[in-house]
C-alpha positions in Angstrom: 115.6 132.6 104.5 112.3 133.3 102.7 110.8 134.1 106.1 113.5 136.6 106.9 113.1 138.2 103.5 109.3 138.5 103.9 109.6 140.0 107.4 112.1 142.6 106.2 109.9 143.4 103.1 106.8 143.9 105.3 108.7 146.1 107.7 110.1 148.2 104.8 106.7 148.6 103.2 105.0 149.7 106.4 107.8 152.0 107.8 110.4 152.7 105.1 112.1 155.6 106.9 112.3 153.6 110.2 113.5 150.5 108.4 116.4 152.5 106.7 117.3 154.2 109.9 117.6 151.0 111.8 118.8 148.4 109.3 121.4 150.3 107.2 123.9 151.3 109.9 123.5 148.1 111.9 123.8 145.7 108.9 126.6 147.6 107.2 128.4 147.7 110.6 127.7 144.0 111.1 129.4 143.1 107.8 132.4 145.4 108.5 132.9 144.2 112.1 132.2 140.5 111.2 134.8 140.6 108.4 137.4 142.2 110.6 136.6 139.7 113.5 137.0 136.5 111.4 140.1 137.9 109.7 141.9 138.6 112.9 140.5 135.5 114.8 141.7 133.1 112.0 145.0 134.7 111.3 146.1 135.3 114.9 144.5 132.3 116.6 143.5 129.4 114.2 146.1 129.5 111.5 149.1 129.5 113.9 147.9 126.0 115.0 148.4 124.8 111.4 151.5 126.6 110.1 154.7 127.9 111.7 154.2 131.6 112.1 157.8 132.2 110.8 157.2 130.0 107.7 156.3 130.7 104.1 152.9 129.1 104.3 151.8 131.4 107.1 152.8 134.4 105.1 150.9 133.0 102.1 147.8 132.6 104.3 148.1 136.2 105.2 148.2 137.2 101.5 145.2 135.1 100.6 143.2 136.5 103.5 144.2 140.0 102.7 143.1 139.5 99.0 139.7 138.2 100.2 139.2 141.1 102.7 140.2 143.6 100.0 137.5 142.3 97.6 134.8 142.1 100.3 135.3 145.7 101.5 136.1 147.0 98.0 133.0 145.5 96.5 130.8 146.6 99.4 132.1 150.2 98.9 131.7 150.0 95.1 128.1 148.9 95.5 127.4 151.9 97.7 129.2 154.5 95.6 127.9 153.4 92.2 124.8 155.4 91.2 122.4 153.0 89.4 119.4 155.3 89.4 117.6 156.5 86.3 118.9 160.0 87.2 122.5 158.8 86.7 121.8 158.6 82.9 123.1 161.4 80.6 120.3 163.9 80.2 119.6 163.0 76.6 119.1 159.3 77.6 116.5 160.1 80.4 113.9 160.4 77.7 112.8 157.6 75.4 113.5 157.6 71.7 110.3 157.7 69.6 110.6 154.0 68.6 111.2 153.0 72.3 108.5 155.2 73.9 105.9 152.4 74.1 108.4 150.3 76.1 108.9 152.9 78.8 106.6 153.0 81.9 105.5 156.0 83.9 106.5 156.3 87.6 103.8 158.0 89.6 106.3 158.9 92.4 109.1 160.3 90.3 106.7 161.8 87.8 108.7 160.7 84.8 109.0 157.9 82.3 111.5 155.2 83.1 113.2 152.5 80.9 112.1 148.8 80.8 113.1 146.9 83.9 113.5 150.0 86.0 111.5 150.1 89.2 111.0 152.6 92.0 112.5 151.9 95.4 110.6 153.5 98.3 113.7 153.1 100.5 116.2 154.9 98.0 113.3 157.2 96.9 114.2 157.0 93.2 113.8 154.6 90.2 116.6 152.1 89.7 117.9 150.8 86.4 117.1 147.1 86.1 116.4 147.0 89.8 117.2 143.7 91.4 116.6 144.4 95.1 117.5 146.7 98.0 120.4 145.4 100.0 120.7 146.4 103.6 124.3 145.3 103.8 125.4 147.8 101.2 122.7 150.4 102.2 121.7 150.9 98.6 119.7 149.3 95.7 121.3 146.7 93.5 120.7 147.3 89.9 122.2 147.5 86.4 125.4 149.3 87.2 126.4 147.8 90.5 125.2 144.2 90.3 128.7 143.1 89.4 130.0 144.3 92.8 127.2 142.7 94.7 127.8 139.4 93.1 131.5 139.4 94.0 130.7 140.6 97.5 128.6 137.5 98.0 131.1 135.3 96.4 134.0 136.5 98.6 131.9 136.3 101.7 131.2 132.6 100.9 134.8 132.0 100.0 136.1 133.7 103.1 133.8 131.9 105.6 134.4 128.6 103.7 138.2 128.9 104.0 137.7 129.9 107.7 135.8 126.8 108.3 138.4 124.8 106.4 141.1 126.2 108.6 139.2 125.0 111.7 138.8 121.5 110.3 142.5 121.3 109.3 143.6 122.5 112.7 141.6 119.7 114.3 143.4 117.2 112.1 146.9 118.4 112.5 147.0 119.8 116.0 145.9 117.7 119.0 145.7 120.7 121.4 143.3 122.5 119.1 141.3 119.3 118.6 140.8 118.7 122.3 139.2 122.0 122.9 136.0 121.2 121.0 133.0 120.1 123.0 132.1 117.2 120.8 135.6 115.8 120.8 135.8 116.3 124.6 132.6 114.4 125.1 133.6 111.5 122.8 137.0 111.1 124.4 135.5 111.4 127.9 133.1 108.5 127.1 135.5 106.3 125.3 138.5 106.9 127.4 136.8 107.9 130.6 138.8 111.1 130.7 137.3 114.2 132.4 139.9 116.7 131.4 141.1 116.0 127.8 140.9 119.5 126.5 144.1 121.6 126.6 144.4 125.0 128.1 141.8 126.6 130.4 138.1 127.0 130.2 138.3 130.4 128.6 140.1 129.0 125.6 137.8 126.0 125.5 134.7 128.3 125.4 136.3 130.8 123.0 137.2 128.2 120.5 133.7 126.6 120.5 132.0 130.0 120.3 134.2 130.9 117.3 133.3 127.7 115.5 129.6 128.3 116.1 129.8 131.9 114.7 131.8 130.6 111.7 129.1 127.9 111.0 126.3 130.5 111.1 128.3 132.9 108.8 129.1 130.2 106.3 125.5 129.0 106.3 124.2 132.5 105.6 126.7 133.1 102.8 125.9 129.8 101.1 122.1 130.3 101.4 122.4 133.6 99.5 124.4 132.3 96.6 121.7 130.1 95.0 119.6 133.2 94.5 122.2 134.4 91.9 122.0 131.3 89.7 118.8 132.2 87.9 120.1 135.8 87.4 123.0 134.5 85.4 121.3 131.7 83.5 118.1 133.6 82.7 119.2 137.3 82.9 116.4 137.8 85.4 116.2 139.6 88.8 115.6 138.6 92.4 111.8 139.4 92.1 111.1 138.3 88.5 112.4 134.8 89.2 112.2 132.5 86.2 111.3 135.1 83.7 112.7 134.1 80.2 112.0 137.3 78.4 115.5 138.8 78.5 117.5 135.5 78.4 120.1 135.9 75.7 122.2 132.9 76.6 124.8 132.4 79.4 127.7 134.1 77.7 125.7 137.3 76.8 124.0 137.3 80.2 127.4 137.3 81.9 128.5 140.3 79.9 125.3 142.1 80.7 125.8 141.6 84.4 129.6 141.7 84.9 130.7 143.8 81.9 133.0 143.0 79.0 135.7 141.5 81.1 133.3 139.0 82.6 134.7 136.8 85.4 138.1 138.6 85.3 136.4 141.2 87.5 136.9 138.7 90.4 140.4 140.1 90.7 139.4 143.6 91.9 136.3 145.8 92.1 138.3 148.6 90.4 139.0 146.7 87.2 137.3 148.6 84.4 134.6 146.4 82.8 132.2 148.5 80.8 128.6 147.2 80.4 127.3 146.6 76.9 124.7 149.3 77.2 123.4 152.0 79.6 120.4 150.1 81.0 117.7 151.7 78.9 117.5 149.3 75.9 117.0 145.7 76.6 117.2 143.1 73.9 114.6 140.4 74.3 114.9 136.7 73.6 113.8 135.8 70.1 110.7 133.5 69.9 111.4 130.0 68.7 110.6 129.6 65.0 108.6 126.3 64.8 108.0 126.7 61.0 111.2 124.8 60.3 110.1 121.7 62.3 
């Protein structure tokens, strides 16, 4: 994962315009097509091996899948539509107060002073409030105002691919026809029982099911690899690039409100739940130094 990040970062630094032209449409499209593909493949092919298509459990599975799809696509869209640039601030907040002026830095590209934790993105071509990173799957920077949507996008991608894999495994347990179409099962049964044709159906179904499992494994692995990057952000109120910085760590509860808004984890229900952030991204409270005089 680090190798992929480094390659993308180098490409973006050397040819930002070409990088955006190539990666944005393809990666956004990949996420949209992949989401639709797994949704339809699981609900129309895998889940019917587990539940009766006329039963209540099958209908419940559709509701759960639709809820996950709604949050994946909704949070991806909200990430893109939410302006988290310094220019999105009210005009009177684009300039530092006298007592805060020493905390603001000057951006040589934008030719203006920017708040603490704001950084310039050469791909977006503007300064981003509490910039975390540039996401090619949302075609925009992730920062102070849209981090909430990015977090839930990652969460629901991991949940969706995880449940998809769970459906595959459950179908293997409860349905012999589904089980016999896997290469590994076919090899084991062929060796132990000396059977040469234990898989049900034709070769097209056999290959399709194994291909689907392979894609699901890759999608789940990618989603799970990305989630650990979010842990330091919550625990330390840091960003993707500042790593283990402790300067703005105000404790887990306060950090969650700063990232997800006042409604906190209730925002998992929908990207359109109103959850105002504690401040506009210009004034950041710092962790108070430990007073050792009392020890």
